[in-house]
Residue, then its C-alpha position, 0 to 999 in steps of 0.5 A: m541490541a538488534g530490536r533497538r535498530t529495528d525499532t529506530r528504523d521503523r520509527i524513522r519510517t513512520l515519522a518520514m512518511e508522515l512528513f513527506s505526506a503532510q508537507g511533501y518529499d522535497q520539502t522534508s530534510v533528513r535534518e528535520i526527520a532527525e530532529r523530530l526523532g531526537i536522534t542524529k543525522a548520522a543515525i538516519y544515515y546508518h539506516f538509510p544511506a539516502k532519503e529515497d531509501i526510506v521510500v523504497s524500503l516501505a515499497d519493498d515491504l508493500r511488494t512483498r506483502v502483496e507477493e505473499i497474497l499472489t502466492w496464496a492465490a495461486a495455490q487456491p482453486p479459482g472462483r468467487d470465494t478466492g477472488r473475495e478473499i483476495l480482496r480482503r487480504y489486500g485490504m488488510v495489507l494496504h491498511d496495515t503495511g501499505r498505509e504509509m506508502t499509499r498515502f505517500m503515492y497520493e501526496n507525492q506522485a511526482t516524486f513517487r515516479r521520479l524514485g521509480v518505485g511505482s512501475a513495479l507496484r502498478y504491475q502487481f496491482r494488475q496481478v492482484a486484479d487478474a488473480v481476482t478474476g481468475a481464468d475469466r479474462d472477460p474485460l468487464a470482470i477485469f475492470h470490476a477487479r480493478q475497480a474493487l482494488l481501487a476502492i480499497s487503495w483510495s480508502v487509504g490515500m484519500m480518506g484520512d480526514v474522514e472521522l473514522t477509525d482505521e478499522q472502520c475505514r478498512a472494513a467499509a473499503v473492503s465491503l465497497a470493494l466486495d460490492i463491486y466485485d459481486r457486480t460481475a456475477s450479476n452481469a454474467 
């Protein structure tokens, strides 16, 4: 029975985020989500007491996965290999768990701010950039680390209309991020 609840919850989240990204958060009703899934509004409210709880649950999942990267990074020796692996892991997270949330952020910026889920994610973004640069507090290194992370983020949020598989998009984004990151070595 617990598996069915989880499956329904995941289906609600997936479809809701697709609709939020396609037509806007404010233009998508709980009734429409329920009708498209063939379930009742009560079933949605069972899993999510309010529409915004769908977004918050995905933001929480993304924060948890990014926190796992940060925990892993803290246990590693600082250096370029660790920085490169952080970027690879960040690419996996954003193209896996974070795909719907990232697309939502780009398509619904006003709602994203209004719901208050953005500040924690922005703070984590900076923490990841700091972990990528390690002890190097050089402003140019931080700039390159953030640009590398943005290359991955933008690939999720802005490349949905490009005829690439998710794996091709992720691989290209991570490759580009690594190229940007590696520029800091050539500028040292």
